[in-house]
mmJSON file of the N, C-alpha and C atoms, coordinates in Angstrom:
{"data_MODEL":{"atom_site":{
"group_PDB":["ATOM","ATOM","ATOM","ATOM","ATOM","ATOM","ATOM","ATOM","ATOM","ATOM","ATOM","ATOM","ATOM","ATOM","ATOM","ATOM","ATOM","ATOM","ATOM","ATOM","ATOM","ATOM","ATOM","ATOM","ATOM","ATOM","ATOM","ATOM","ATOM","ATOM","ATOM","ATOM","ATOM","ATOM","ATOM","ATOM","ATOM","ATOM","ATOM","ATOM","ATOM","ATOM","ATOM","ATOM","ATOM","ATOM","ATOM","ATOM","ATOM","ATOM","ATOM","ATOM","ATOM","ATOM","ATOM","ATOM","ATOM","ATOM","ATOM","ATOM","ATOM","ATOM","ATOM","ATOM","ATOM","ATOM","ATOM","ATOM","ATOM","ATOM","ATOM","ATOM","ATOM","ATOM","ATOM","ATOM","ATOM","ATOM","ATOM","ATOM","ATOM","ATOM","ATOM","ATOM","ATOM","ATOM","ATOM","ATOM","ATOM","ATOM","ATOM","ATOM","ATOM","ATOM","ATOM","ATOM","ATOM","ATOM","ATOM","ATOM","ATOM","ATOM","ATOM","ATOM","ATOM","ATOM","ATOM","ATOM","ATOM","ATOM","ATOM","ATOM","ATOM","ATOM","ATOM","ATOM","ATOM","ATOM","ATOM","ATOM","ATOM","ATOM","ATOM","ATOM","ATOM","ATOM","ATOM","ATOM","ATOM","ATOM","ATOM","ATOM","ATOM","ATOM","ATOM","ATOM","ATOM","ATOM","ATOM","ATOM","ATOM","ATOM","ATOM","ATOM","ATOM","ATOM","ATOM","ATOM","ATOM","ATOM","ATOM","ATOM","ATOM","ATOM","ATOM","ATOM","ATOM","ATOM","ATOM","ATOM","ATOM","ATOM","ATOM","ATOM","ATOM","ATOM","ATOM","ATOM","ATOM","ATOM","ATOM","ATOM","ATOM","ATOM","ATOM","ATOM","ATOM","ATOM","ATOM","ATOM"],
"id":[1,2,3,4,5,6,7,8,9,10,11,12,13,14,15,16,17,18,19,20,21,22,23,24,25,26,27,28,29,30,31,32,33,34,35,36,37,38,39,40,41,42,43,44,45,46,47,48,49,50,51,52,53,54,55,56,57,58,59,60,61,62,63,64,65,66,67,68,69,70,71,72,73,74,75,76,77,78,79,80,81,82,83,84,85,86,87,88,89,90,91,92,93,94,95,96,97,98,99,100,101,102,103,104,105,106,107,108,109,110,111,112,113,114,115,116,117,118,119,120,121,122,123,124,125,126,127,128,129,130,131,132,133,134,135,136,137,138,139,140,141,142,143,144,145,146,147,148,149,150,151,152,153,154,155,156,157,158,159,160,161,162,163,164,165,166,167,168,169,170,171,172,173,174,175,176,177,178,179,180],
"type_symbol":["N","C","C","N","C","C","N","C","C","N","C","C","N","C","C","N","C","C","N","C","C","N","C","C","N","C","C","N","C","C","N","C","C","N","C","C","N","C","C","N","C","C","N","C","C","N","C","C","N","C","C","N","C","C","N","C","C","N","C","C","N","C","C","N","C","C","N","C","C","N","C","C","N","C","C","N","C","C","N","C","C","N","C","C","N","C","C","N","C","C","N","C","C","N","C","C","N","C","C","N","C","C","N","C","C","N","C","C","N","C","C","N","C","C","N","C","C","N","C","C","N","C","C","N","C","C","N","C","C","N","C","C","N","C","C","N","C","C","N","C","C","N","C","C","N","C","C","N","C","C","N","C","C","N","C","C","N","C","C","N","C","C","N","C","C","N","C","C","N","C","C","N","C","C","N","C","C","N","C","C"],
"label_atom_id":["N","CA","C","N","CA","C","N","CA","C","N","CA","C","N","CA","C","N","CA","C","N","CA","C","N","CA","C","N","CA","C","N","CA","C","N","CA","C","N","CA","C","N","CA","C","N","CA","C","N","CA","C","N","CA","C","N","CA","C","N","CA","C","N","CA","C","N","CA","C","N","CA","C","N","CA","C","N","CA","C","N","CA","C","N","CA","C","N","CA","C","N","CA","C","N","CA","C","N","CA","C","N","CA","C","N","CA","C","N","CA","C","N","CA","C","N","CA","C","N","CA","C","N","CA","C","N","CA","C","N","CA","C","N","CA","C","N","CA","C","N","CA","C","N","CA","C","N","CA","C","N","CA","C","N","CA","C","N","CA","C","N","CA","C","N","CA","C","N","CA","C","N","CA","C","N","CA","C","N","CA","C","N","CA","C","N","CA","C","N","CA","C","N","CA","C","N","CA","C","N","CA","C","N","CA","C","N","CA","C"],
"label_alt_id":[null,null,null,null,null,null,null,null,null,null,null,null,null,null,null,null,null,null,null,null,null,null,null,null,null,null,null,null,null,null,null,null,null,null,null,null,null,null,null,null,null,null,null,null,null,null,null,null,null,null,null,null,null,null,null,null,null,null,null,null,null,null,null,null,null,null,null,null,null,null,null,null,null,null,null,null,null,null,null,null,null,null,null,null,null,null,null,null,null,null,null,null,null,null,null,null,null,null,null,null,null,null,null,null,null,null,null,null,null,null,null,null,null,null,null,null,null,null,null,null,null,null,null,null,null,null,null,null,null,null,null,null,null,null,null,null,null,null,null,null,null,null,null,null,null,null,null,null,null,null,null,null,null,null,null,null,null,null,null,null,null,null,null,null,null,null,null,null,null,null,null,null,null,null,null,null,null,null,null,null],
"label_comp_id":["MET","MET","MET","PRO","PRO","PRO","ILE","ILE","ILE","VAL","VAL","VAL","THR","THR","THR","ILE","ILE","ILE","GLN","GLN","GLN","GLN","GLN","GLN","GLY","GLY","GLY","PRO","PRO","PRO","ARG","ARG","ARG","GLU","GLU","GLU","VAL","VAL","VAL","GLU","GLU","GLU","GLN","GLN","GLN","LYS","LYS","LYS","ARG","ARG","ARG","GLU","GLU","GLU","LEU","LEU","LEU","VAL","VAL","VAL","GLU","GLU","GLU","ARG","ARG","ARG","VAL","VAL","VAL","THR","THR","THR","ALA","ALA","ALA","ALA","ALA","ALA","PHE","PHE","PHE","VAL","VAL","VAL","GLU","GLU","GLU","ALA","ALA","ALA","LEU","LEU","LEU","ALA","ALA","ALA","CYS","CYS","CYS","PRO","PRO","PRO","PRO","PRO","PRO","GLU","GLU","GLU","SER","SER","SER","VAL","VAL","VAL","LEU","LEU","LEU","VAL","VAL","VAL","TRP","TRP","TRP","ILE","ILE","ILE","GLN","GLN","GLN","GLU","GLU","GLU","TYR","TYR","TYR","PRO","PRO","PRO","ALA","ALA","ALA","GLU","GLU","GLU","ASN","ASN","ASN","TRP","TRP","TRP","GLY","GLY","GLY","LYS","LYS","LYS","GLY","GLY","GLY","GLY","GLY","GLY","LYS","LYS","LYS","LEU","LEU","LEU","THR","THR","THR","ALA","ALA","ALA","ASP","ASP","ASP","GLN","GLN","GLN"],
"label_asym_id":["A","A","A","A","A","A","A","A","A","A","A","A","A","A","A","A","A","A","A","A","A","A","A","A","A","A","A","A","A","A","A","A","A","A","A","A","A","A","A","A","A","A","A","A","A","A","A","A","A","A","A","A","A","A","A","A","A","A","A","A","A","A","A","A","A","A","A","A","A","A","A","A","A","A","A","A","A","A","A","A","A","A","A","A","A","A","A","A","A","A","A","A","A","A","A","A","A","A","A","A","A","A","A","A","A","A","A","A","A","A","A","A","A","A","A","A","A","A","A","A","A","A","A","A","A","A","A","A","A","A","A","A","A","A","A","A","A","A","A","A","A","A","A","A","A","A","A","A","A","A","A","A","A","A","A","A","A","A","A","A","A","A","A","A","A","A","A","A","A","A","A","A","A","A","A","A","A","A","A","A"],
"label_entity_id":["1","1","1","1","1","1","1","1","1","1","1","1","1","1","1","1","1","1","1","1","1","1","1","1","1","1","1","1","1","1","1","1","1","1","1","1","1","1","1","1","1","1","1","1","1","1","1","1","1","1","1","1","1","1","1","1","1","1","1","1","1","1","1","1","1","1","1","1","1","1","1","1","1","1","1","1","1","1","1","1","1","1","1","1","1","1","1","1","1","1","1","1","1","1","1","1","1","1","1","1","1","1","1","1","1","1","1","1","1","1","1","1","1","1","1","1","1","1","1","1","1","1","1","1","1","1","1","1","1","1","1","1","1","1","1","1","1","1","1","1","1","1","1","1","1","1","1","1","1","1","1","1","1","1","1","1","1","1","1","1","1","1","1","1","1","1","1","1","1","1","1","1","1","1","1","1","1","1","1","1"],
"label_seq_id":[1,1,1,2,2,2,3,3,3,4,4,4,5,5,5,6,6,6,7,7,7,8,8,8,9,9,9,10,10,10,11,11,11,12,12,12,13,13,13,14,14,14,15,15,15,16,16,16,17,17,17,18,18,18,19,19,19,20,20,20,21,21,21,22,22,22,23,23,23,24,24,24,25,25,25,26,26,26,27,27,27,28,28,28,29,29,29,30,30,30,31,31,31,32,32,32,33,33,33,34,34,34,35,35,35,36,36,36,37,37,37,38,38,38,39,39,39,40,40,40,41,41,41,42,42,42,43,43,43,44,44,44,45,45,45,46,46,46,47,47,47,48,48,48,49,49,49,50,50,50,51,51,51,52,52,52,53,53,53,54,54,54,55,55,55,56,56,56,57,57,57,58,58,58,59,59,59,60,60,60],
"pdbx_PDB_ins_code":[null,null,null,null,null,null,null,null,null,null,null,null,null,null,null,null,null,null,null,null,null,null,null,null,null,null,null,null,null,null,null,null,null,null,null,null,null,null,null,null,null,null,null,null,null,null,null,null,null,null,null,null,null,null,null,null,null,null,null,null,null,null,null,null,null,null,null,null,null,null,null,null,null,null,null,null,null,null,null,null,null,null,null,null,null,null,null,null,null,null,null,null,null,null,null,null,null,null,null,null,null,null,null,null,null,null,null,null,null,null,null,null,null,null,null,null,null,null,null,null,null,null,null,null,null,null,null,null,null,null,null,null,null,null,null,null,null,null,null,null,null,null,null,null,null,null,null,null,null,null,null,null,null,null,null,null,null,null,null,null,null,null,null,null,null,null,null,null,null,null,null,null,null,null,null,null,null,null,null,null],
"Cartn_x":[0.875,-0.017,0.891,0.882,1.622,1.002,1.838,1.357,2.097,1.355,1.95,1.602,2.631,2.319,2.667,1.766,1.92,1.821,2.859,2.87,2.76,1.804,1.578,0.841,0.722,-0.098,-1.548,-2.487,-3.93,-4.359,-5.185,-5.752,-7.298,-7.893,-9.379,-9.667,-10.774,-11.084,-11.074,-11.507,-11.492,-10.079,-9.15,-7.73,-7.175,-7.553,-7.062,-7.711,-8.893,-9.599,-8.862,-8.562,-7.828,-6.454,-5.749,-4.446,-4.437,-5.327,-5.394,-5.782,-6.582,-6.902,-5.682,-4.95,-3.779,-2.681,-2.354,-1.372,-1.682,-2.926,-3.362,-3.138,-3.515,-3.346,-1.85,-1.004,0.457,0.986,0.565,1.003,0.452,-0.849,-1.435,-0.64,-0.314,0.422,1.833,2.604,3.962,4.135,3.204,3.392,2.467,1.537,0.474,-0.295,-0.663,-1.368,-2.86,-3.757,-5.129,-5.306,-6.14,-6.31,-6.699,-7.39,-7.856,-6.688,-5.567,-4.452,-3.572,-3.811,-3.049,-3.636,-2.85,-3.315,-2.604,-3.298,-2.793,-3.119,-2.144,-2.271,-1.908,-2.735,-2.391,-2.306,-1.067,-0.874,-0.761,-1.608,-1.598,-1.052,-0.279,0.371,0.052,-0.539,-0.828,0.476,0.419,1.619,2.408,1.741,2.494,3.215,3.123,3.833,4.942,5.409,6.599,7.28,8.578,9.254,10.156,10.61,11.356,12.415,13.608,14.636,14.845,14.707,14.964,13.812,12.666,11.532,10.333,9.526,8.186,7.363,6.763,5.964,4.807,4.241,3.193,3.652,4.917,5.513,5.88,5.872,6.394,5.209],
"Cartn_y":[-1.157,-0.028,1.21,2.02,3.286,4.332,4.953,6.034,7.325,8.333,9.586,10.695,11.44,12.563,13.829,14.707,16.091,17.207,17.953,19.105,20.381,21.202,22.442,23.456,24.629,25.635,25.302,26.011,25.742,25.892,25.018,25.147,24.888,25.269,25.025,23.49,23.029,21.635,21.102,21.889,21.519,21.22,22.057,21.939,20.624,20.405,19.17,17.892,18.02,16.879,16.502,17.559,17.362,16.829,17.36,16.921,15.355,14.947,13.577,12.727,13.131,12.405,12.223,13.334,13.272,12.462,12.576,11.846,10.332,10.041,8.629,8.109,8.809,8.356,8.179,9.026,8.864,7.53,7.286,6.01,4.774,4.875,3.794,3.48,4.524,4.404,3.907,4.498,4.101,2.747,2.375,1.104,-0.018,0.3,-0.658,-1.241,-0.383,-0.779,-0.295,-0.892,-0.376,0.898,1.847,3.138,2.975,2.039,1.824,1.5,1.198,0.917,2.175,3.251,4.482,5.341,5.643,6.477,7.81,8.867,10.223,11.016,11.496,12.306,13.749,14.714,16.114,16.757,17.322,18.015,19.506,20.335,21.737,22.498,23.552,24.423,25.863,26.57,28.019,28.771,29.904,30.733,31.097,31.221,31.571,30.383,29.2,28.069,27.518,28.316,27.949,29.157,29.009,30.119,29.707,30.792,30.605,31.754,31.427,32.46,33.227,32.615,33.241,34.085,34.078,34.877,34.033,34.384,33.668,33.931,32.961,33.094,34.115,34.162,35.119,36.566,36.77,38.11,38.557,37.681,37.976,38.547],
"Cartn_z":[-0.003,-0.003,0.018,-1.088,-1.093,-0.141,0.616,1.485,1.103,0.79,0.352,1.397,1.858,2.753,2.042,1.988,1.345,2.447,2.581,3.54,2.771,3.156,2.381,3.213,2.756,3.377,3.082,3.694,3.468,2.068,1.593,0.258,0.308,-0.738,-0.757,-0.962,-0.54,-0.598,-2.052,-3.02,-4.37,-4.929,-4.497,-4.85,-4.205,-3.041,-2.388,-2.999,-3.421,-4.089,-5.398,-6.16,-7.45,-7.207,-6.128,-5.877,-5.498,-4.663,-4.278,-5.533,-6.376,-7.625,-8.462,-8.702,-9.541,-8.927,-7.592,-7.002,-7.043,-6.782,-6.827,-8.238,-9.28,-10.641,-10.966,-10.497,-10.74,-10.153,-8.938,-8.307,-9.035,-9.369,-10.145,-11.447,-12.12,-13.408,-13.169,-12.175,-11.944,-11.334,-10.409,-9.669,-10.099,-11.001,-11.443,-10.256,-9.387,-8.208,-8.309,-7.583,-7.62,-6.878,-7.348,-6.699,-5.232,-4.913,-3.538,-2.557,-3.087,-2.186,-1.929,-2.636,-2.452,-1.319,-0.324,0.865,0.763,0.762,0.692,1.904,2.616,3.761,3.418,3.751,3.523,4.931,5.209,6.384,6.047,6.586,6.29,7.481,7.095,8.106,7.807,8.732,8.484,8.287,7.645,7.315,8.595,9.776,10.923,11.535,10.983,11.569,10.715,9.676,8.976,8.366,7.975,7.505,6.245,5.571,4.317,4.286,4.025,3.864,5.127,6.305,7.618,8.088,7.351,7.777,7.93,8.861,9.033,7.748,7.19,5.932,6.166,7.279,7.611,7.415,7.65,7.545,6.183,5.189,3.888,3.01],
"occupancy":[1.0,1.0,1.0,1.0,1.0,1.0,1.0,1.0,1.0,1.0,1.0,1.0,1.0,1.0,1.0,1.0,1.0,1.0,1.0,1.0,1.0,1.0,1.0,1.0,1.0,1.0,1.0,1.0,1.0,1.0,1.0,1.0,1.0,1.0,1.0,1.0,1.0,1.0,1.0,1.0,1.0,1.0,1.0,1.0,1.0,1.0,1.0,1.0,1.0,1.0,1.0,1.0,1.0,1.0,1.0,1.0,1.0,1.0,1.0,1.0,1.0,1.0,1.0,1.0,1.0,1.0,1.0,1.0,1.0,1.0,1.0,1.0,1.0,1.0,1.0,1.0,1.0,1.0,1.0,1.0,1.0,1.0,1.0,1.0,1.0,1.0,1.0,1.0,1.0,1.0,1.0,1.0,1.0,1.0,1.0,1.0,1.0,1.0,1.0,1.0,1.0,1.0,1.0,1.0,1.0,1.0,1.0,1.0,1.0,1.0,1.0,1.0,1.0,1.0,1.0,1.0,1.0,1.0,1.0,1.0,1.0,1.0,1.0,1.0,1.0,1.0,1.0,1.0,1.0,1.0,1.0,1.0,1.0,1.0,1.0,1.0,1.0,1.0,1.0,1.0,1.0,1.0,1.0,1.0,1.0,1.0,1.0,1.0,1.0,1.0,1.0,1.0,1.0,1.0,1.0,1.0,1.0,1.0,1.0,1.0,1.0,1.0,1.0,1.0,1.0,1.0,1.0,1.0,1.0,1.0,1.0,1.0,1.0,1.0,1.0,1.0,1.0,1.0,1.0,1.0],
"B_iso_or_equiv":[0.0,0.0,0.0,0.0,0.0,0.0,0.0,0.0,0.0,0.0,0.0,0.0,0.0,0.0,0.0,0.0,0.0,0.0,0.0,0.0,0.0,0.0,0.0,0.0,0.0,0.0,0.0,0.0,0.0,0.0,0.0,0.0,0.0,0.0,0.0,0.0,0.0,0.0,0.0,0.0,0.0,0.0,0.0,0.0,0.0,0.0,0.0,0.0,0.0,0.0,0.0,0.0,0.0,0.0,0.0,0.0,0.0,0.0,0.0,0.0,0.0,0.0,0.0,0.0,0.0,0.0,0.0,0.0,0.0,0.0,0.0,0.0,0.0,0.0,0.0,0.0,0.0,0.0,0.0,0.0,0.0,0.0,0.0,0.0,0.0,0.0,0.0,0.0,0.0,0.0,0.0,0.0,0.0,0.0,0.0,0.0,0.0,0.0,0.0,0.0,0.0,0.0,0.0,0.0,0.0,0.0,0.0,0.0,0.0,0.0,0.0,0.0,0.0,0.0,0.0,0.0,0.0,0.0,0.0,0.0,0.0,0.0,0.0,0.0,0.0,0.0,0.0,0.0,0.0,0.0,0.0,0.0,0.0,0.0,0.0,0.0,0.0,0.0,0.0,0.0,0.0,0.0,0.0,0.0,0.0,0.0,0.0,0.0,0.0,0.0,0.0,0.0,0.0,0.0,0.0,0.0,0.0,0.0,0.0,0.0,0.0,0.0,0.0,0.0,0.0,0.0,0.0,0.0,0.0,0.0,0.0,0.0,0.0,0.0,0.0,0.0,0.0,0.0,0.0,0.0],
"pdbx_formal_charge":[null,null,null,null,null,null,null,null,null,null,null,null,null,null,null,null,null,null,null,null,null,null,null,null,null,null,null,null,null,null,null,null,null,null,null,null,null,null,null,null,null,null,null,null,null,null,null,null,null,null,null,null,null,null,null,null,null,null,null,null,null,null,null,null,null,null,null,null,null,null,null,null,null,null,null,null,null,null,null,null,null,null,null,null,null,null,null,null,null,null,null,null,null,null,null,null,null,null,null,null,null,null,null,null,null,null,null,null,null,null,null,null,null,null,null,null,null,null,null,null,null,null,null,null,null,null,null,null,null,null,null,null,null,null,null,null,null,null,null,null,null,null,null,null,null,null,null,null,null,null,null,null,null,null,null,null,null,null,null,null,null,null,null,null,null,null,null,null,null,null,null,null,null,null,null,null,null,null,null,null],
"auth_seq_id":[1,1,1,2,2,2,3,3,3,4,4,4,5,5,5,6,6,6,7,7,7,8,8,8,9,9,9,10,10,10,11,11,11,12,12,12,13,13,13,14,14,14,15,15,15,16,16,16,17,17,17,18,18,18,19,19,19,20,20,20,21,21,21,22,22,22,23,23,23,24,24,24,25,25,25,26,26,26,27,27,27,28,28,28,29,29,29,30,30,30,31,31,31,32,32,32,33,33,33,34,34,34,35,35,35,36,36,36,37,37,37,38,38,38,39,39,39,40,40,40,41,41,41,42,42,42,43,43,43,44,44,44,45,45,45,46,46,46,47,47,47,48,48,48,49,49,49,50,50,50,51,51,51,52,52,52,53,53,53,54,54,54,55,55,55,56,56,56,57,57,57,58,58,58,59,59,59,60,60,60],
"auth_comp_id":["MET","MET","MET","PRO","PRO","PRO","ILE","ILE","ILE","VAL","VAL","VAL","THR","THR","THR","ILE","ILE","ILE","GLN","GLN","GLN","GLN","GLN","GLN","GLY","GLY","GLY","PRO","PRO","PRO","ARG","ARG","ARG","GLU","GLU","GLU","VAL","VAL","VAL","GLU","GLU","GLU","GLN","GLN","GLN","LYS","LYS","LYS","ARG","ARG","ARG","GLU","GLU","GLU","LEU","LEU","LEU","VAL","VAL","VAL","GLU","GLU","GLU","ARG","ARG","ARG","VAL","VAL","VAL","THR","THR","THR","ALA","ALA","ALA","ALA","ALA","ALA","PHE","PHE","PHE","VAL","VAL","VAL","GLU","GLU","GLU","ALA","ALA","ALA","LEU","LEU","LEU","ALA","ALA","ALA","CYS","CYS","CYS","PRO","PRO","PRO","PRO","PRO","PRO","GLU","GLU","GLU","SER","SER","SER","VAL","VAL","VAL","LEU","LEU","LEU","VAL","VAL","VAL","TRP","TRP","TRP","ILE","ILE","ILE","GLN","GLN","GLN","GLU","GLU","GLU","TYR","TYR","TYR","PRO","PRO","PRO","ALA","ALA","ALA","GLU","GLU","GLU","ASN","ASN","ASN","TRP","TRP","TRP","GLY","GLY","GLY","LYS","LYS","LYS","GLY","GLY","GLY","GLY","GLY","GLY","LYS","LYS","LYS","LEU","LEU","LEU","THR","THR","THR","ALA","ALA","ALA","ASP","ASP","ASP","GLN","GLN","GLN"],
"auth_asym_id":["A","A","A","A","A","A","A","A","A","A","A","A","A","A","A","A","A","A","A","A","A","A","A","A","A","A","A","A","A","A","A","A","A","A","A","A","A","A","A","A","A","A","A","A","A","A","A","A","A","A","A","A","A","A","A","A","A","A","A","A","A","A","A","A","A","A","A","A","A","A","A","A","A","A","A","A","A","A","A","A","A","A","A","A","A","A","A","A","A","A","A","A","A","A","A","A","A","A","A","A","A","A","A","A","A","A","A","A","A","A","A","A","A","A","A","A","A","A","A","A","A","A","A","A","A","A","A","A","A","A","A","A","A","A","A","A","A","A","A","A","A","A","A","A","A","A","A","A","A","A","A","A","A","A","A","A","A","A","A","A","A","A","A","A","A","A","A","A","A","A","A","A","A","A","A","A","A","A","A","A"],
"auth_atom_id":["N","CA","C","N","CA","C","N","CA","C","N","CA","C","N","CA","C","N","CA","C","N","CA","C","N","CA","C","N","CA","C","N","CA","C","N","CA","C","N","CA","C","N","CA","C","N","CA","C","N","CA","C","N","CA","C","N","CA","C","N","CA","C","N","CA","C","N","CA","C","N","CA","C","N","CA","C","N","CA","C","N","CA","C","N","CA","C","N","CA","C","N","CA","C","N","CA","C","N","CA","C","N","CA","C","N","CA","C","N","CA","C","N","CA","C","N","CA","C","N","CA","C","N","CA","C","N","CA","C","N","CA","C","N","CA","C","N","CA","C","N","CA","C","N","CA","C","N","CA","C","N","CA","C","N","CA","C","N","CA","C","N","CA","C","N","CA","C","N","CA","C","N","CA","C","N","CA","C","N","CA","C","N","CA","C","N","CA","C","N","CA","C","N","CA","C","N","CA","C","N","CA","C","N","CA","C","N","CA","C"],
"pdbx_PDB_model_num":[1,1,1,1,1,1,1,1,1,1,1,1,1,1,1,1,1,1,1,1,1,1,1,1,1,1,1,1,1,1,1,1,1,1,1,1,1,1,1,1,1,1,1,1,1,1,1,1,1,1,1,1,1,1,1,1,1,1,1,1,1,1,1,1,1,1,1,1,1,1,1,1,1,1,1,1,1,1,1,1,1,1,1,1,1,1,1,1,1,1,1,1,1,1,1,1,1,1,1,1,1,1,1,1,1,1,1,1,1,1,1,1,1,1,1,1,1,1,1,1,1,1,1,1,1,1,1,1,1,1,1,1,1,1,1,1,1,1,1,1,1,1,1,1,1,1,1,1,1,1,1,1,1,1,1,1,1,1,1,1,1,1,1,1,1,1,1,1,1,1,1,1,1,1,1,1,1,1,1,1]
}}}
């Protein structure tokens, strides 16, 4: 069973729905596994909980 973890900032549910569909399709194609076996976890982090280039993302 492939398990995929995606870490990102908050997105709309429609965007996440499409992301899960496309990631699943990529694993099905690459591994020849059934779609039901692909598990996708989305972990979302608000802008105040991560930084880039030495600055908090919320401050950029």
